[in-house]
C-alpha positions, -999 to 999 in steps of 0.1 A, spaced: 176 283 -307 147 258 -322 150 223 -324 145 206 -361 116 183 -365 126 148 -362 126 127 -392 111 92 -395 143 67 -408 132 36 -430 145 20 -400 113 29 -378 138 52 -356 136 90 -354 166 116 -363 180 149 -354 210 165 -364 221 190 -339 246 218 -347 261 234 -317 287 255 -313 301 242 -351 294 207 -337 274 184 -354 255 157 -329 231 133 -342 203 120 -322 186 90 -330 160 73 -308 128 48 -314 100 72 -310 91 109 -318 89 121 -285 121 100 -271 141 119 -301 128 154 -290 136 148 -254 171 133 -256 175 167 -281 163 188 -258 188 174 -230 216 181 -249 208 214 -260 201 225 -226 233 211 -211 252 228 -240 233 264 -232 241 258 -194 277 250 -204 272 215 -189 280 194 -221 302 166 -213 333 174 -233 337 131 -235 324 114 -264 286 106 -263 276 72 -258 283 48 -288 254 41 -315 241 5 -320 250 -8 -357 219 0 -367 219 39 -357 249 39 -368 240 25 -403 209 55 -399 236 80 -393 258 71 -423 227 69 -449 218 103 -438 252 121 -440 255 109 -476 218 111 -485 223 138 -511 253 118 -529 242 83 -526 218 68 -556 186 57 -546 200 21 -556 230 23 -535 207 35 -506 184 6 -513 213 -21 -510 226 -4 -478 187 -5 -461 186 -40 -474 218 -50 -455 202 -34 -426 168 -49 -424 184 -86 -432 217 -90 -426 242 -94 -393 205 -92 -373 221 -102 -339 247 -73 -342 224 -47 -355 210 -41 -318 243 -39 -301 263 -5 -294 295 0 -315 316 5 -281 307 -31 -269 319 -52 -299 353 -62 -293 378 -64 -321 379 -104 -317 347 -106 -322 341 -97 -360 356 -132 -372 328 -149 -352 298 -122 -360 316 -131 -398 311 -170 -393 275 -167 -382 265 -150 -411 279 -174 -436 257 -199 -427 229 -173 -437 238 -163 -468 259 -167 -499 294 -159 -498 292 -129 -525 262 -115 -505 283 -116 -472 314 -101 -489 292 -69 -499 274 -71 -467 306 -69 -446 324 -42 -468 297 -20 -460 295 -29 -423 330 -23 -424 331 10 -437 302 23 -413 319 10 -381 352 25 -393 335 59 -402 315 60 -370 344 50 -343 376 62 -361 392 26 -359 399 -1 -384 386 -36 -378 409 -66 -380 406 -85 -410 385 -116 -413 383 -144 -434 357 -148 -458 346 -174 -483 357 -170 -517 326 -161 -541 318 -189 -562 319 -172 -598 282 -175 -611 281 -180 -648 262 -155 -667 239 -168 -694 243 -153 -731 231 -159 -765 252 -172 -789 254 -155 -825 230 -181 -838 207 -177 -811 207 -137 -814 195 -144 -848 163 -167 -834 157 -144 -804 153 -115 -830 130 -133 -851 107 -145 -821 105 -111 -807 105 -91 -838 69 -87 -844 58 -85 -805 51 -58 -785 85 -62 -765 101 -58 -795 118 -25 -790 127 -27 -754 141 -62 -759 160 -54 -793 173 -20 -769 187 -47 -743 202 -66 -768 218 -35 -781 235 -28 -750 213 -9 -729 204 -18 -693 165 -19 -682 170 9 -660 178 28 -694 153 18 -712 127 25 -692 142 60 -690 136 65 -727 109 88 -737 97 88 -773 93 123 -777 133 121 -773 138 96 -799 134 111 -841 119 92 -869 141 67 -885 165 73 -856 204 64 -864 214 67 -828 196 62 -795 206 90 -768 209 69 -735 204 94 -707 189 91 -672 175 57 -655 147 43 -635 154 23 -607 137 10 -575 144 33 -542 147 22 -508 109 27 -503 110 -4 -537 91 27 -556 107 36 -592 121 69 -592 142 85 -618 180 95 -622 192 123 -639 225 104 -636 235 72 -654 252 44 -635 287 58 -644 299 91 -667 304 67 -697 270 54 -696 254 85 -709 260 73 -746 247 72 -782 237 40 -789 237 34 -828 203 16 -840 220 -16 -860 195 -45 -856 171 -40 -887 141 -52 -867 144 -25 -842 143 -1 -865 111 -13 -880 97 -17 -845 102 15 -838 84 31 -866 56 8 -858 52 14 -823 63 47 -818 39 72 -803 44 110 -802 51 111 -763 53 89 -736 79 62 -722 91 35 -744 89 11 -717 53 14 -710 48 -17 -690 68 -25 -658 103 -40 -659 92 -75 -642 66 -77 -672 96 -73 -692 120 -96 -678 90 -123 -679 82 -116 -714 121 -125 -724 120 -153 -703 88 -166 -719 100 -161 -754 136 -178 -749 120 -204 -731 93 -213 -759 122 -211 -784 146 -233 -767 170 -207 -759 192 -196 -724 172 -183 -699 193 -153 -704 169 -123 -689 169 -89 -701 202 -83 -686 214 -110 -704 208 -99 -737 234 -69 -730 258 -98 -720 250 -111 -755 259 -79 -768 291 -80 -757 296 -116 -766 285 -108 -802 310 -77 -803 339 -101 -795 331 -130 -817 325 -104 -847 361 -88 -835 349 -53 -832 372 -32 -813 373 -33 -775 373 3 -773 344 7 -797 324 -21 -782 332 -1 -747 319 28 -758 285 11 -772 282 -6 -741 288 23 -718 314 2 -699 338 23 -676 367 1 -679 378 -30 -700 382 -46 -668 344 -48 -662 339 -58 -696 365 -86 -693 352 -100 -663 312 -96 -663 301 -95 -702 327 -109 -726 317 -145 -731 333 -170 -755 308 -185 -776 311 -225 -781 316 -219 -818 349 -198 -811 362 -223 -787 356 -250 -813 372 -229 -842 403 -225 -819 403 -261 -809 404 -273 -845 427 -249 -859 455 -263 -829 444 -297 -839 454 -290 -875 485 -276 -864 497 -306 -842 483 -330 -871 508 -311 -894 479 -301 -915 489 -260 -907 527 -246 -903 
């Protein structure tokens, strides 16, 4: 029975997954030689019939995370794995080297309190939810409830209808017109980078959104066949005349539609907004602006969700739908007129 070759994990540890008598046994050690030695020892004990039936020594938190990710490496998206690795590298650093069987349940509130001083409430909530899942999966026991500070809702900037017109006019004759106006048509930047000219017909009525390009755990861009969710694979109508003109002007026979880096596009959009006295919305803020414009124009919610690829109305309401100040003022005026007897 030959030992598998150890794999080096992003954490720096080495990992071997043994299967002995139908049992899956993870082996994680700080270097390759130690990993092989430990795996050989376990295998020898098994073959000699001496392997203890008691549970092996509990892993540290960071080792448990390595195993958790390794077991799901074929199903997790690169973005999800990257997020998990970021938590492993930057959050709960005092707890990562500790063995799970040596962390008492009553300690977790103190661990969370210490981390709360180092990061934002939303970051802490996300990180602890992941750590909780890893610990509970590894140990089979439920962690106690802990108190977390409520995340402060973040105001997401967007362009009002009048500001959208200014932005379109400013970007239409630049090299950034196609990707920026695709974002304003509801596309995520990862979806824009996945688009290729050979898949876009001349004078398109729709853009087929399928696949995405995202950063993986090694901080390199990786193409995903799947989009963020099932509804994200969709046909997006080309409804901005300036986008149609820019596609005809800039189209190539083959190659990526976004021929610059994602950060370069982000920087260009910020610069255009700054030079035209517009809110600093960023590329994703253009997607927010699509949802807000749809709300302003009273586009049926179902249609807006389909174009934007939102999986459910709750997401659209909570994150993307903004009510422009002009709309608020219009409703305020209507109510004032009512109370002053100008309207029945």
